[in-house]
NURO-564944 format. One record per residue (C-alpha): x, y, z; residue number from 1. Coordinates in Angstrom, 2 decimals, padded with zeros to 5 digits. Example, Ala and Ser with C-alpha at 12.3 -4.5 7.8 and 13.67 -1.06 7.14 Angstrom:
2
        x        y        z  seq
   012.30  -004.50   007.80    1
   013.67  -001.06   007.14    2
REM end
This chain:
389
        x        y        z  seq
  -030.93   007.24  -030.91    1
  -033.83   009.07  -030.46    2
  -035.97   006.45  -029.70    3
  -033.23   005.17  -026.84    4
  -032.87   008.84  -024.90    5
  -036.73   009.32  -024.76    6
  -037.60   006.40  -023.85    7
  -034.73   006.14  -021.09    8
  -036.27   009.65  -019.58    9
  -040.06   007.50  -019.70   10
  -038.33   005.16  -017.95   11
  -036.42   007.65  -015.39   12
  -039.40   009.54  -014.23   13
  -041.61   007.16  -011.78   14
  -038.37   006.41  -009.81   15
  -038.36   009.11  -007.69   16
  -041.46   009.96  -007.78   17
  -041.95   006.57  -004.99   18
  -038.56   007.57  -003.18   19
  -037.67   011.55  -002.34   20
  -040.67   013.01  -003.57   21
  -043.46   010.88  -002.06   22
  -041.23   010.71   001.27   23
  -040.75   014.60   001.30   24
  -044.71   014.45   001.04   25
  -045.23   011.89   003.25   26
  -042.83   014.33   006.27   27
  -044.97   017.02   005.56   28
  -048.06   015.23   006.27   29
  -046.94   013.92   009.55   30
  -046.36   010.67   009.10   31
  -044.38   008.72   011.20   32
  -040.78   007.87   010.55   33
  -040.69   004.78   010.47   34
  -043.36   004.34   008.47   35
  -041.77   006.15   005.85   36
  -038.55   004.20   006.35   37
  -040.78   000.82   005.57   38
  -042.03   002.58   002.19   39
  -038.37   001.82   000.80   40
  -040.35  -002.11   000.22   41
  -042.07  -000.70  -002.42   42
  -039.27  -000.92  -004.90   43
  -039.37  -004.66  -004.85   44
  -040.45  -004.98  -008.15   45
  -037.33  -003.44  -009.82   46
  -035.57  -006.09  -008.71   47
  -038.34  -009.11  -009.33   48
  -039.32  -008.17  -011.86   49
  -037.63  -011.34  -014.25   50
  -040.47  -013.48  -012.35   51
  -042.86  -011.70  -014.54   52
  -041.01  -011.40  -017.95   53
  -040.89  -014.67  -019.40   54
  -045.26  -013.32  -019.90   55
  -043.86  -010.00  -021.89   56
  -041.58  -012.35  -024.15   57
  -043.97  -015.50  -024.68   58
  -047.35  -013.22  -025.44   59
  -047.85  -010.67  -028.27   60
  -051.09  -008.33  -028.17   61
  -052.92  -007.76  -030.94   62
  -051.47  -004.35  -031.70   63
  -048.05  -002.59  -032.96   64
  -046.48  -005.78  -032.19   65
  -044.79  -007.89  -029.28   66
  -043.08  -005.06  -027.79   67
  -044.52  -001.48  -029.10   68
  -048.25  -003.39  -027.87   69
  -047.20  -003.94  -024.27   70
  -045.34  -001.09  -023.79   71
  -047.88   001.25  -024.68   72
  -050.65  -000.80  -022.37   73
  -048.20  -000.70  -019.32   74
  -047.26   003.29  -020.13   75
  -050.87   004.06  -019.83   76
  -051.45   002.21  -016.62   77
  -048.56   003.71  -015.09   78
  -049.55   007.27  -016.22   79
  -052.92   006.89  -014.81   80
  -051.58   005.32  -011.34   81
  -049.33   008.18  -011.04   82
  -051.62   010.46  -011.47   83
  -053.98   007.85  -008.49   84
  -051.20   008.82  -006.21   85
  -051.54   012.70  -006.48   86
  -054.80   011.74  -005.29   87
  -053.96   009.48  -002.05   88
  -053.59   011.14   001.47   89
  -050.63   009.96   003.01   90
  -051.16   011.38   006.48   91
  -054.94   009.82   006.44   92
  -053.87   006.42   004.85   93
  -050.68   005.78   004.24   94
  -051.19   001.89   003.39   95
  -053.57   003.18   000.79   96
  -050.37   005.06  -000.83   97
  -048.50   002.31  -000.17   98
  -050.88   000.30  -002.41   99
  -050.71   002.60  -005.03  100
  -047.14   003.22  -004.84  101
  -046.57  -000.54  -005.24  102
  -048.86   000.15  -008.66  103
  -046.41   002.37  -009.95  104
  -043.13   000.35  -009.00  105
  -044.97  -002.50  -010.89  106
  -046.12  -000.82  -014.16  107
  -042.28   000.97  -013.86  108
  -040.63  -002.26  -013.40  109
  -043.09  -003.57  -016.56  110
  -041.79  -000.21  -018.60  111
  -038.19  -001.03  -018.15  112
  -038.62  -004.49  -018.96  113
  -039.94  -003.84  -022.51  114
  -038.09  -001.23  -023.07  115
  -034.44  -002.47  -022.32  116
  -036.21  -005.45  -024.81  117
  -036.89  -003.17  -027.06  118
  -033.05  -001.62  -027.34  119
  -031.60  -005.17  -027.37  120
  -033.48  -006.05  -030.13  121
  -034.12  -002.58  -032.68  122
  -030.26  -002.02  -032.68  123
  -027.51  -003.98  -033.79  124
  -024.27  -005.00  -031.67  125
  -022.39  -001.80  -032.46  126
  -025.13   000.84  -032.09  127
  -026.08  -001.08  -029.13  128
  -023.27   001.23  -027.51  129
  -024.52   004.84  -028.25  130
  -028.09   003.75  -027.73  131
  -027.61   002.07  -024.65  132
  -025.47   005.51  -022.95  133
  -028.00   007.66  -024.65  134
  -030.34   005.40  -022.94  135
  -029.13   006.02  -019.38  136
  -028.80   009.73  -020.12  137
  -032.10   010.05  -020.57  138
  -033.11   007.91  -017.88  139
  -030.66   010.34  -015.99  140
  -033.13   013.41  -017.10  141
  -036.09   011.66  -016.28  142
  -034.98   011.11  -012.76  143
  -033.93   014.92  -012.30  144
  -037.31   015.89  -013.37  145
  -039.16   014.06  -011.17  146
  -036.75   013.97  -008.35  147
  -035.29   018.16  -008.42  148
  -038.25   019.36  -010.41  149
  -040.99   017.42  -008.59  150
  -039.48   018.87  -004.96  151
  -039.14   022.27  -006.36  152
  -042.58   022.55  -007.71  153
  -044.26   021.08  -004.69  154
  -043.04   024.26  -002.62  155
  -045.58   026.28  -004.99  156
  -048.30   024.01  -005.97  157
  -049.88   020.85  -003.98  158
  -048.04   017.79  -004.09  159
  -051.66   016.21  -006.21  160
  -050.20   018.93  -009.03  161
  -047.22   017.73  -008.88  162
  -048.12   013.69  -009.52  163
  -050.36   014.47  -012.13  164
  -047.62   017.24  -014.21  165
  -045.39   014.09  -014.31  166
  -047.77   011.49  -015.20  167
  -048.69   014.11  -018.22  168
  -045.20   014.05  -018.64  169
  -045.31   010.57  -019.82  170
  -047.16   011.02  -023.04  171
  -043.79   011.76  -024.59  172
  -043.04   008.27  -024.04  173
  -046.41   007.08  -025.60  174
  -045.89   009.42  -028.67  175
  -042.94   007.43  -029.10  176
  -044.51   004.27  -028.82  177
  -046.52   005.31  -031.55  178
  -044.34   006.62  -033.61  179
  -041.26   003.96  -033.40  180
  -041.23   000.92  -035.73  181
  -041.42  -002.40  -034.02  182
  -038.11  -004.36  -033.98  183
  -037.59  -007.80  -036.19  184
  -036.61  -010.62  -034.67  185
  -035.02  -013.19  -037.17  186
  -034.71  -015.58  -033.63  187
  -038.47  -015.95  -033.25  188
  -040.27  -015.74  -029.82  189
  -041.68  -019.02  -027.74  190
  -044.10  -021.26  -028.50  191
  -045.02  -022.00  -025.02  192
  -045.31  -020.41  -021.84  193
  -042.63  -023.24  -020.45  194
  -040.43  -022.46  -022.79  195
  -040.71  -018.80  -022.30  196
  -040.00  -019.19  -018.34  197
  -037.50  -022.14  -018.62  198
  -035.53  -022.20  -021.83  199
  -033.75  -018.64  -021.28  200
  -032.18  -019.91  -018.17  201
  -031.34  -022.96  -019.99  202
  -029.87  -021.50  -022.79  203
  -028.01  -019.17  -020.72  204
  -026.24  -021.32  -018.42  205
  -025.54  -023.62  -020.93  206
  -022.94  -020.95  -022.58  207
  -019.34  -021.22  -021.64  208
  -017.99  -019.27  -018.96  209
  -022.11  -018.05  -017.79  210
  -021.05  -018.14  -014.24  211
  -018.11  -016.16  -014.74  212
  -020.24  -013.62  -016.99  213
  -022.70  -013.43  -013.46  214
  -020.09  -012.40  -011.33  215
  -018.64  -010.06  -013.71  216
  -021.76  -007.98  -014.02  217
  -021.90  -008.53  -009.62  218
  -018.27  -007.57  -009.73  219
  -017.32  -004.61  -012.45  220
  -019.05  -001.57  -010.57  221
  -018.90  -002.48  -006.99  222
  -016.26  -000.31  -006.30  223
  -017.96   002.56  -007.42  224
  -021.21   001.61  -005.68  225
  -019.12   001.12  -002.62  226
  -017.56   005.02  -002.71  227
  -020.51   006.22  -003.66  228
  -022.42   005.04  -000.89  229
  -020.18   006.88   001.38  230
  -019.58   010.41  -000.45  231
  -022.07   012.17   001.80  232
  -021.15   011.59   005.11  233
  -017.34   011.73   003.57  234
  -017.86   015.56   002.40  235
  -019.71   016.54   005.34  236
  -016.59   015.39   007.45  237
  -014.51   017.48   005.32  238
  -016.45   020.45   006.52  239
  -018.39   021.37   003.21  240
  -021.56   022.41   003.76  241
  -024.91   020.74   002.60  242
  -024.88   024.44   000.36  243
  -021.43   023.84  -001.24  244
  -021.91   019.93  -001.62  245
  -025.43   020.48  -003.32  246
  -023.75   023.24  -005.86  247
  -020.71   022.06  -006.77  248
  -022.67   017.91  -006.92  249
  -024.87   019.59  -009.76  250
  -022.96   022.01  -011.14  251
  -019.89   019.56  -011.63  252
  -021.33   015.94  -010.57  253
  -024.91   015.89  -012.90  254
  -022.83   017.42  -016.24  255
  -020.43   014.65  -015.04  256
  -021.83   012.23  -015.54  257
  -024.13   013.19  -018.20  258
  -020.99   014.02  -021.02  259
  -019.18   010.82  -018.98  260
  -022.03   008.47  -020.47  261
  -022.30   010.51  -024.25  262
  -018.42   009.95  -024.55  263
  -018.37   006.29  -023.76  264
  -021.27   005.64  -026.39  265
  -019.13   007.68  -028.86  266
  -015.45   005.91  -027.56  267
  -017.49   002.28  -027.91  268
  -018.39   002.95  -031.66  269
  -014.66   003.30  -031.99  270
  -013.04   000.20  -029.58  271
  -016.30  -001.45  -029.29  272
  -017.92  -002.79  -025.92  273
  -014.76  -005.30  -024.87  274
  -012.30  -002.86  -024.82  275
  -014.11  -000.02  -023.92  276
  -015.47  -002.44  -020.55  277
  -011.53  -002.96  -019.96  278
  -010.50   000.90  -020.15  279
  -013.53   002.34  -018.24  280
  -013.02  -000.22  -015.79  281
  -009.66   001.13  -015.13  282
  -010.61   005.17  -015.35  283
  -013.55   004.37  -012.72  284
  -010.82   002.83  -010.49  285
  -008.62   005.56  -010.92  286
  -011.27   008.30  -010.13  287
  -012.13   006.91  -007.08  288
  -008.35   007.88  -005.56  289
  -009.18   011.39  -006.42  290
  -011.56   011.25  -003.34  291
  -008.60   009.49  -001.62  292
  -006.80   012.88  -002.27  293
  -009.62   014.81  -001.85  294
  -009.04   013.34   002.25  295
  -005.49   014.12   002.22  296
  -006.44   017.31   000.71  297
  -009.22   018.44   003.62  298
  -011.31   021.06   002.47  299
  -011.27   022.59  -000.72  300
  -013.90   023.65  -003.17  301
  -011.48   023.31  -006.05  302
  -010.39   019.27  -005.38  303
  -014.08   018.93  -004.69  304
  -015.31   019.84  -007.84  305
  -011.92   017.58  -009.07  306
  -013.38   014.87  -007.63  307
  -016.77   014.72  -008.17  308
  -016.54   015.60  -011.75  309
  -013.74   013.11  -012.91  310
  -015.39   010.13  -010.66  311
  -019.19   011.22  -012.48  312
  -017.17   011.42  -015.80  313
  -015.48   007.95  -015.64  314
  -018.64   006.07  -013.71  315
  -021.03   007.92  -016.46  316
  -018.89   005.77  -019.34  317
  -018.28   002.70  -017.41  318
  -021.88   002.17  -016.79  319
  -023.07   002.94  -020.61  320
  -020.78  -000.13  -021.67  321
  -021.61  -001.78  -018.27  322
  -025.46  -001.78  -019.90  323
  -024.28  -002.42  -023.46  324
  -022.50  -005.47  -022.76  325
  -025.65  -007.26  -020.06  326
  -027.97  -006.08  -023.54  327
  -025.26  -007.66  -026.06  328
  -024.87  -011.09  -024.51  329
  -029.35  -011.40  -024.66  330
  -030.58  -014.38  -026.50  331
  -033.02  -012.18  -028.74  332
  -035.57  -014.90  -028.51  333
  -035.64  -014.54  -024.49  334
  -034.43  -010.44  -024.40  335
  -037.19  -009.43  -022.06  336
  -036.18  -012.33  -019.49  337
  -032.59  -012.59  -019.75  338
  -032.03  -008.60  -019.57  339
  -034.54  -008.84  -016.04  340
  -032.74  -010.87  -014.74  341
  -029.06  -009.63  -015.46  342
  -030.30  -006.06  -014.51  343
  -031.75  -007.71  -011.49  344
  -028.27  -008.96  -010.22  345
  -026.98  -005.99  -011.32  346
  -028.33  -004.25  -008.48  347
  -027.45  -006.77  -005.92  348
  -023.51  -005.10  -005.40  349
  -025.12  -001.52  -004.55  350
  -027.71  -003.39  -002.06  351
  -025.02  -006.33  -000.26  352
  -021.44  -004.33  -000.67  353
  -022.30  -001.40   000.44  354
  -024.23  -001.97   003.65  355
  -020.94  -002.59   005.52  356
  -019.23  -000.04   004.01  357
  -019.40   002.91   007.12  358
  -017.99   000.40   009.00  359
  -014.91  -000.27   006.71  360
  -014.85   003.78   006.72  361
  -014.49   004.34   010.51  362
  -011.66   001.16   010.79  363
  -009.35   002.29   007.91  364
  -010.21   006.35   007.80  365
  -010.92   008.10   004.55  366
  -007.72   007.77   002.67  367
  -007.48   003.93   002.86  368
  -010.84   003.61   002.73  369
  -011.45   005.06  -000.55  370
  -008.24   003.09  -002.24  371
  -009.90  -000.25  -000.90  372
  -013.04   001.09  -003.50  373
  -010.14   001.71  -006.08  374
  -008.87  -001.99  -004.80  375
  -011.73  -003.61  -005.40  376
  -012.52  -002.88  -009.51  377
  -009.65  -005.16  -009.42  378
  -011.53  -008.41  -009.70  379
  -013.93  -007.10  -012.07  380
  -011.42  -006.66  -014.49  381
  -009.82  -009.99  -013.81  382
  -013.28  -011.46  -014.75  383
  -013.41  -009.26  -018.29  384
  -010.42  -011.40  -018.95  385
  -011.37  -014.68  -018.34  386
  -014.48  -014.17  -019.99  387
  -013.60  -012.65  -022.71  388
  -010.94  -015.28  -023.16  389
REM end
């Protein structure tokens, strides 16, 4: 469980170093806003990681085993690439910055692939719930350190030094990789590259309900994601100041998410993944209606705290069960490839379903918008009943 948490932390640190922290650095250096916007494309490896995941399933390096060997190499390359990003000059050569940032996201996505596979293979099915919740919480702590911590540090030291410090924090992951055990996989490993590339998809789609499972993964958190996309303009519309939003979100939101993830992991030990998905899915929908209530109440710090804490707590539980479910349905022979595919699909609703939310909110008004988001949870719950049967 400690390994799951620390590996989550190592996966969470790089993410915002190529997003908000890098954007702040480029803005400070006078880079054009259009160019800054284009830098969101450096995140493509996170969506396309299933393309090279078969390589990590098929080949085993001659040290530390199939998972830890790759993990050690990737973590070292990731550390070097983050440090190298600190030596670039956004104001003078933004395209060199883009190239190095793409290396960071490539190695970061590769680390995600191996860590997800390691967690699935190392933990038994009944341990996946708690292990996944600790991984998710470690990921969030890593994001907090890199995002908030990186920006705070940048007020006192140059961005180049911030990136060196963040690169150094990944040494915790390297030490964990060296100290952890290599998972034993009874199912064996692919014996050819063709088998590593094709067989994971053939094996998955030969199952009963394979398409329904993919649809469930797309829809389970769609309402939650749609609501989250529009919360910032919603808060500002109600007259909350940015300071009020930041203070409440930091004090209640972050810790509610962490607590929800841990609570979800513990509850899954008792209820199992399937029943937990039901309970947490319903709670996610109910918590989204809290924003509709806030829309009726108006400017109320107390209600804002209740809405944010409730949504983040239930969302944290739902995410823990969601991640554990995806891990549990992978075949251990092809863990890296199948999990990379499923987790790539997980990000599609965040982009596609969230895109029209602003127009929907304008058309319906805030109370009805959040009620529609709560209702969007129903198809996922119906599909859960289908795939369980």
